[in-house]
C-alpha positions in Angstrom: -71.1 -21.8 -1.2 -69.6 -18.9 -3.3 -72.1 -17.1 -5.5 -71.6 -16.1 -9.2 -71.0 -12.5 -7.9 -68.3 -13.7 -5.6 -66.6 -15.6 -8.5 -66.7 -12.4 -10.6 -65.1 -10.4 -7.8 -62.5 -13.1 -7.3 -61.6 -13.1 -11.0 -61.4 -9.3 -11.0 -59.0 -9.4 -8.0 -56.8 -11.9 -9.6 -56.6 -9.9 -12.8 -55.8 -6.8 -10.9 -53.1 -8.6 -8.9 -51.5 -10.0 -12.1 -51.5 -6.6 -13.7 -49.8 -5.1 -10.6 -47.2 -7.8 -10.6 -46.5 -7.3 -14.3 -46.1 -3.5 -13.7 -43.8 -4.0 -10.7 -41.7 -6.5 -12.8 -41.5 -4.0 -15.7 -40.4 -1.3 -13.3 -37.7 -3.5 -11.8 -36.4 -4.5 -15.3 -36.4 -0.9 -16.6 -34.9 0.7 -13.5 -31.2 1.3 -13.4 -28.9 -0.7 -11.1 -29.3 1.0 -7.7 -26.6 1.5 -5.1 -28.1 -1.1 -2.9 -28.0 -3.6 -5.7 -24.4 -3.0 -6.8 -21.8 -5.1 -5.0 -18.5 -6.9 -5.4 -20.4 -9.7 -7.2 -21.1 -7.3 -10.1 -17.4 -6.4 -10.5 -16.5 -10.1 -10.1 -18.8 -11.0 -12.9 -16.8 -8.6 -15.2 -13.5 -10.0 -14.1 -14.7 -13.6 -14.8 -15.8 -12.4 -18.3 -12.4 -10.9 -18.9 -10.5 -13.9 -17.8 -12.4 -16.1 -20.3 -11.3 -13.8 -23.2 -7.9 -12.9 -24.6 -6.3 -9.9 -23.1 -6.8 -6.7 -25.1 -4.6 -3.8 -24.1 -6.3 -0.4 -24.9 -4.5 1.9 -27.3 -2.8 4.9 -25.7 -4.7 8.1 -26.6 -2.5 10.8 -25.1 -1.3 13.6 -27.4 2.4 14.1 -27.8 2.3 17.5 -26.0 1.0 15.8 -22.9 3.5 12.9 -23.1 6.3 15.5 -23.3 5.4 17.2 -20.0 8.0 17.0 -17.2 7.0 16.2 -13.6 6.3 19.9 -12.6 4.4 20.6 -15.7 2.2 17.6 -15.3 1.3 18.4 -11.7 0.5 22.0 -12.7 -2.7 20.4 -14.2 -5.2 20.5 -11.5 -8.9 19.5 -11.2 -10.9 22.6 -10.3 -11.9 22.6 -6.7 -15.4 23.9 -7.5 -16.0 20.9 -9.8 -15.2 18.4 -7.0 -18.0 15.7 -6.7 -20.2 16.1 -3.7 -18.8 19.6 -2.9 -21.6 21.6 -1.2 -23.3 18.5 0.1 -23.2 17.5 3.8 -20.9 14.7 3.1 -17.3 15.0 4.5 -16.0 13.3 1.3 -15.3 14.7 -2.1 -13.8 13.2 -5.2 -11.6 14.8 -7.9 -9.8 13.3 -10.8 -6.4 13.2 -12.3 -5.5 14.1 -15.9 -3.8 11.9 -18.4 -0.3 12.8 -19.4 3.4 12.1 -19.0 3.6 8.3 -18.3 -0.2 8.0 -17.5 -1.2 7.2 -21.1 -4.1 4.8 -20.6 -7.6 6.1 -19.6 -9.5 4.8 -16.5 -13.3 4.7 -16.6 -15.0 6.0 -13.4 -18.7 5.5 -12.4 -20.7 6.9 -9.6 -23.2 4.7 -7.7 -26.2 6.5 -6.4 -29.7 5.7 -5.2 -31.0 6.3 -8.8 -28.4 4.0 -10.4 -24.9 3.8 -11.8 -23.7 6.4 -14.3 -20.4 7.1 -15.8 -18.5 10.2 -14.8 -17.2 11.5 -18.2 -14.0 13.4 -18.7 -14.5 17.2 -19.3 -11.4 19.3 -20.0 -13.3 22.4 -18.7 -13.1 20.8 -15.2 -9.3 21.1 -15.2 -7.0 24.1 -14.7 -4.0 23.7 -17.0 -2.0 26.3 -15.2 0.9 27.8 -17.2 1.0 24.9 -19.7 0.3 26.0 -23.2 -2.3 23.3 -24.0 -5.5 23.5 -26.0 -8.4 22.1 -23.9 -10.4 21.3 -27.1 -7.7 18.9 -28.1 -8.2 17.0 -24.9 -11.9 16.0 -25.3 -11.2 12.4 -26.3 -9.2 11.7 -23.2 -10.2 10.0 -19.9 -9.1 10.1 -16.4 -5.7 8.9 -15.1 -6.9 8.4 -11.5 -9.1 9.2 -8.7 -8.4 11.4 -5.6 -10.5 11.2 -2.4 -10.4 14.0 0.1 -12.0 14.1 3.5 -13.0 16.7 6.1 -12.2 16.0 9.8 -15.2 16.2 12.1 -16.2 19.8 12.9 -14.3 21.3 10.0 -15.0 22.2 6.4 -11.4 22.0 5.1 -10.7 18.8 3.3 -7.4 16.9 3.2 -6.2 14.1 1.0 -7.1 10.6 2.2 -6.6 8.2 -0.8 -5.3 8.5 -4.3 -5.4 5.9 -7.2 -3.1 6.5 -10.1 -1.0 4.4 -12.3 -1.4 0.6 -13.0 -2.9 -0.7 -9.7 -1.0 1.7 -7.4 -2.7 3.7 -4.6 -1.6 5.7 -1.7 -3.3 6.7 1.6 -2.6 9.3 4.3 -3.7 9.9 7.7 -4.4 13.4 9.1 -1.4 15.7 8.8 0.6 13.2 6.8 2.4 13.5 3.4 1.9 10.9 0.6 4.7 8.3 0.7 4.7 4.6 0.5 2.3 3.0 -2.1 0.1 0.0 -1.9 -0.9 -1.9 -5.0 -3.6 -4.3 -6.2 -1.5 -7.2 -7.4 2.3 -7.9 -8.1 3.3 -10.3 -10.8 6.9 -11.6 -11.3 8.5 -8.8 -9.3 12.3 -9.1 -9.2 12.3 -12.0 -11.9 14.7 -11.8 -14.8 11.7 -12.5 -17.1 10.4 -9.0 -16.3 7.5 -7.8 -14.2 3.9 -7.5 -15.3 1.9 -4.6 -14.1 -1.8 -5.3 -13.7 -4.0 -2.2 -14.0 -7.2 -0.9 -12.5 -9.3 -0.2 -15.6 -12.5 0.9 -14.1 -13.8 2.3 -10.8 -17.3 2.5 -9.2 -17.6 5.0 -6.3 -20.6 5.0 -3.9 -22.0 8.4 -3.3 -21.7 8.8 0.5 -24.6 9.8 2.7 -24.4 13.0 4.9 -22.1 12.6 7.8 -20.7 9.3 6.3 -17.8 7.8 8.2 -16.6 5.6 5.3 -16.4 5.6 1.5 -16.9 2.5 -0.6 -15.1 2.0 -4.0 -14.9 -0.9 -6.3 -12.2 -1.5 -9.0 -11.8 -3.9 -11.9 -8.3 -5.1 -12.5 -6.9 -6.5 -15.8 -3.5 -7.6 -17.3 -2.2 -10.1 -19.8 -2.2 -12.9 -17.2 -4.7 -11.8 -14.5 -8.0 -10.2 -13.8 -9.6 -9.2 -10.5 -12.4 -7.6 -8.6 -11.7 -5.3 -5.6 -13.8 -3.6 -2.9 -12.2 -0.8 -0.9 -13.8 0.6 2.3 -12.0 3.8 3.2 -12.1 5.2 6.8 -9.9 8.3 7.0 -8.6 9.7 10.3 -5.4 10.2 12.3 -4.8 6.7 11.1 -6.4 6.0 7.7 -7.7 2.4 7.2 -8.6 0.7 4.0 -10.4 -2.6 4.1 -9.7 -4.7 0.9 -11.8 -7.6 -0.4 -10.6 -9.1 -3.6 -11.1 -12.0 -6.0 -8.3 -12.7 -8.4 -8.3 -14.9 -11.5 -5.3 -15.9 -13.5 -5.5 -16.4 -17.3 -2.3 -18.5 -17.1 0.3 -19.5 -14.5 2.7 -16.8 -13.4 6.2 -17.1 -12.1 5.5 -15.3 -8.9 2.2 -14.0 -7.5 2.5 -11.2 -5.0 -0.6 -10.4 -2.8 -1.1 -7.2 -0.9 2.0 -5.5 -2.3 3.6 -2.4 -0.7 6.1 -0.3 -2.4 8.4 2.4 -1.0 11.7 4.4 -1.4 14.9 4.0 0.5 18.0 6.0 -0.6 20.2 6.2 2.5 20.0 6.3 6.3 22.1 5.9 9.4 22.6 2.2 8.6 23.9 3.1 5.2 25.1 6.7 5.0 25.0 8.7 1.8 27.9 8.3 -0.6 27.2 11.7 -2.1 27.5 15.3 -0.7 24.0 15.5 0.8 23.2 17.7 3.9 20.3 15.5 4.9 21.1 12.7 7.4 18.4 10.3 5.9 16.3 10.1 2.8 13.5 7.4 2.7 9.7 6.9 2.8 10.3 3.8 5.0 13.3 2.6 7.0 12.4 -1.1 7.7 10.2 -4.1 7.1 8.2 -5.3 10.1 6.7 -8.7 10.4 4.4 -10.2 13.1 4.2 -14.0 13.0 1.4 -16.3 14.2 3.9 -17.7 16.8 4.1 -14.3 18.5 7.5 -13.4 17.1 8.3 -10.0 15.6 11.1 -9.3 13.0 12.6 -6.0 12.0 14.7 -5.9 8.8 16.3 -2.5 8.2 16.1 -1.5 4.5 19.2 -0.9 2.3 20.0 0.5 -1.1 22.0 -2.3 -2.7 24.4 -2.1 -5.6 22.5 -4.9 -7.3 19.1 -6.7 -7.0 18.6 -8.1 -3.5 15.7 -10.6 -2.8 15.2 -12.0 0.6 12.1 -13.7 2.2 10.6 -15.0 5.4 8.6 -18.3 5.3 5.5 -18.2 7.5 2.1 -19.7 8.2 -0.8 -17.3 8.5 1.1 -14.0 9.0 -0.5 -11.7 11.6 0.8 -8.6 9.7 3.7 -7.0 7.8 4.5 -3.6 6.5 7.1 -1.0 5.4 7.5 1.3 8.4 8.9 4.8 9.0 10.3 4.6 12.5 12.6 7.7 12.3 10.1 10.4 13.2 12.1 13.5 14.2 12.4 16.3 11.7 16.1 16.3 12.6 16.4 12.8 11.2 15.9 14.3 7.7 16.2 18.2 7.8 14.1 18.3 4.6 11.5 21.1 4.6 10.0 20.2 1.3 9.8 16.4 1.3 9.0 16.1 5.0 10.0 12.4 5.2 9.2 12.7 8.9 5.6 13.0 8.0 5.5 10.0 5.5 3.2 7.2 6.8 4.1 3.7 7.8 2.0 1.2 5.8 0.9 -2.0 7.7 -0.9 -5.0 6.0 -3.2 -6.9 8.4 -4.5 -10.2 6.8 -8.1 -11.2 7.6 -8.8 -14.9 7.8 -6.3 -17.7 7.2 -3.8 -17.0 4.5 -2.1 -20.3 4.9 1.6 -21.1 4.1 3.7 -18.8 2.1 6.4 -16.2 2.5 6.8 -12.4 3.0 9.2 -11.5 0.2 11.3 -8.3 0.2 12.8 -7.0 -3.1 15.3 -4.1 -3.0 16.8 -2.6 -6.1 19.6 -0.1 -6.7 18.4 3.5 -6.5 20.4 6.5 -7.8 18.0 9.2 -6.4 14.8 9.6 -4.5 12.4 10.0 -7.5 11.4 6.3 -7.8 10.4 3.4 -5.6 13.0 0.7 -5.0 11.6 -1.4 -2.1 8.8 -3.9 -2.7 7.2 -6.3 -0.2 4.3 -8.7 -0.6 2.9 -12.1 0.3 3.6 -15.1 -1.9 1.3 -18.0 -1.2 2.8 -21.5 -1.4 -0.1 -22.6 -3.6 -0.9 -20.6 -6.7 -4.5 -21.0 -8.0 -5.0 -22.8 -11.2 -6.1 -20.6 -14.2 -9.7 -19.3 -13.8 -9.9 -20.6 -10.2 -10.9 -17.8 -8.0 -8.4 -16.6 -5.3 -10.3 -14.8 -2.6 -8.7 -12.9 0.3 -9.2 -10.0 2.6 -6.9 -7.6 4.5 -6.7 -4.2 6.0 -4.2 -1.5 5.1 -3.3 1.0 7.8 -1.6 4.3 7.0 -0.1 5.3 10.4 2.3 7.8 11.9 2.0 8.6 15.7 0.8 5.2 16.8 2.3 2.8 14.2 2.1 -0.9 15.1 5.1 -2.2 17.0 5.9 -5.2 19.1 4.4 -5.2 22.6 7.7 -5.7 24.5 10.5 -3.8 22.7 11.7 -2.8 19.2 14.6 -1.5 17.3 14.7 2.3 17.4 17.7 2.8 15.2 20.4 1.0 13.3 23.7 2.8 12.8 26.7 1.7 10.7 30.3 2.8 11.8 33.1 2.1 14.2 33.5 5.2 16.2 36.8 5.6 18.1 39.0 2.5 18.3 42.1 2.2 20.3 43.3 -0.5 18.0 41.9 0.1 14.5 41.0 -3.0 12.4 39.1 -3.6 9.2 35.9 -5.0 10.8 32.5 -3.6 10.0 30.7 -1.9 12.9 27.0 -1.8 13.6 25.1 -0.3 16.5 21.5 -1.4 17.3 19.3 0.4 19.9 16.3 -1.3 21.4 13.5 0.6 23.2 10.1 -0.4 24.7 8.0 -1.0 27.8 9.6 -4.4 28.6 13.0 -2.7 28.8 11.9 0.5 30.6 10.4 -1.5 33.5 13.7 -3.4 34.1 16.1 -2.1 36.8 19.2 -0.4 35.5 21.4 -3.3 36.6 19.3 -6.0 35.0 21.2 -8.7 33.1 20.1 -8.2 29.5 22.0 -10.2 26.9 22.1 -9.9 23.1 21.5 -13.2 21.4 23.5 -12.8 18.3 23.9 -14.9 15.1 25.9 -14.5 11.9 25.7 -16.7 8.9 28.7 -18.6 7.4 29.9 -15.7 5.2 30.7 -13.6 8.3 32.5 -13.9 11.7 32.2 -11.8 14.8 35.2 -9.9 16.1 33.3 -8.7 19.1 29.8 -8.0 20.3 28.5 -6.4 23.5 25.1 -5.4 24.9 24.7 -2.7 27.6 22.0 -0.4 28.9 21.4 2.9 27.2 20.8 5.3 30.1 19.4 8.0 27.8 16.5 6.0 26.4 16.1 3.4 29.2 16.7 0.8 26.5 19.6 -1.4 25.6 22.3 -1.0 22.9 24.1 -3.9 21.1 27.4 -3.2 19.3 28.7 -5.6 16.7 32.0 -5.8 15.0 32.3 -8.5 12.3 34.2 -9.4 9.2 32.7 -10.5 5.9 34.6 -13.4 4.4 33.6 -13.0 0.8 32.9 -9.4 -0.4 31.0 -10.6 -3.4 28.3 -12.2 -1.3 25.8 -10.8 1.3 26.1 -11.5 5.0 23.1 -11.9 7.3 23.0 -11.1 11.0 20.5 -11.3 13.8 20.1 -9.9 17.3 17.4 -10.3 19.9 17.5 -9.3 23.5 17.1 -11.8 26.3 16.4 -11.3 30.1 16.9 -14.7 31.7 15.1 -17.2 29.6 12.6 -14.7 28.1 13.0 -12.9 24.7 12.2 -9.2 25.5 12.5 -7.7 22.0 11.8 -8.2 18.4 14.5 -9.8 16.3 16.8 -7.4 14.3 17.5 -9.2 11.1 20.0 -7.5 8.8 21.4 -8.2 5.4 24.6 -6.4 4.4 24.5 -6.5 0.6 27.7 -7.4 -1.4 30.2 -4.7 -1.8 
């Protein structure tokens, strides 16, 4: 039996326990959100709040003198290296920020996630070097950031190189070690290539986790907003010789859209060996990518060389559960470009690798006319057959790989170059000439006298004059030469070539569209 003294002790213990619980709860409620507590769900909650409210576009806040800057003047505004976040720590990562100006007229909010909580990183004009520009920093205090730049130091070094850059709408670019920025990725594409006009969703806020010492990866979150869509994104950056970004996202539509493009990639193609320059240019080729590569769930690989058409050209490939697709830069020799400033030979290939089952849909390629190399004109993305209903979450994951030396290719053989032209003809004609070279391990191991045939196809707007496939002794590959006529010059013509050895297909499929004119 318990004594009265025991009862008193029990009551005192219960009171003390209740007091401790109340204190612990008050501490939890008062404490800021910690890094461990912050997750994609927090950004997703913000996206769901936005989708339930009418879209509100922020008012531009950029002074006229910043709007009037040209390209060179704008890039003379640099974030001071000594103000970089995490500089001086043991982390291999550091973050700097981009200034508003030129077409970057809307501010982006940036937050840092630490063990102590989440805090906003506020714009400070004193953190920027304005170079030779005649600008008053005091007039800039009401501005925000235009974007985020992540730099990374390779193991065993202190020197940091660019790894990832977010700037403009939902655009971002990555690079591997020793590469130059080139092809862009993008958060979401809406109505690209439609006559109704394209909508450009925008990353309006970022959250960046402060990395631990010797961290191998950096985690960032982003909130997307636009008139017809919102979304929450989680990015996991792993820099290296090949830089990888893992993307997890939840998209919400405010209303139906004409075309929903997921995992978009954008690049520039001006001219190349399959479409020589019409102007007086000493460079043999000018492009950030020279072809679209697709890997299907059936084991097939497709290579579509890019073109610079005279008018809008939209083509697509219907697939179930794609293995991957990307805009690739296969021409890798400096002599392919001869450009010491742009260094197109060091621009990365960008490969999209879906995670999970994406279902039925199509990889769509949009190519628009381009007068010079200052803008992107090639767009590729995944269009699902089923578009989510308004406010229904669309969840998907994928990896983006920025590659150069070991970019993804078919395991058997691939197209190494596409060249347009006829060469010497004993009997000249008006046919169009194309030369396609294939290389790869499946071809190298074949004997020189192996019977390799080109399985060729041309659509109804064209007819073959001649086609032949023979061994390329220089590369240990095979070359297919096509001569064909287009029946209606106002329409495109599509051609395909794949190599066969016996009953086996031993190469990817070269799938080419010659635009009208």
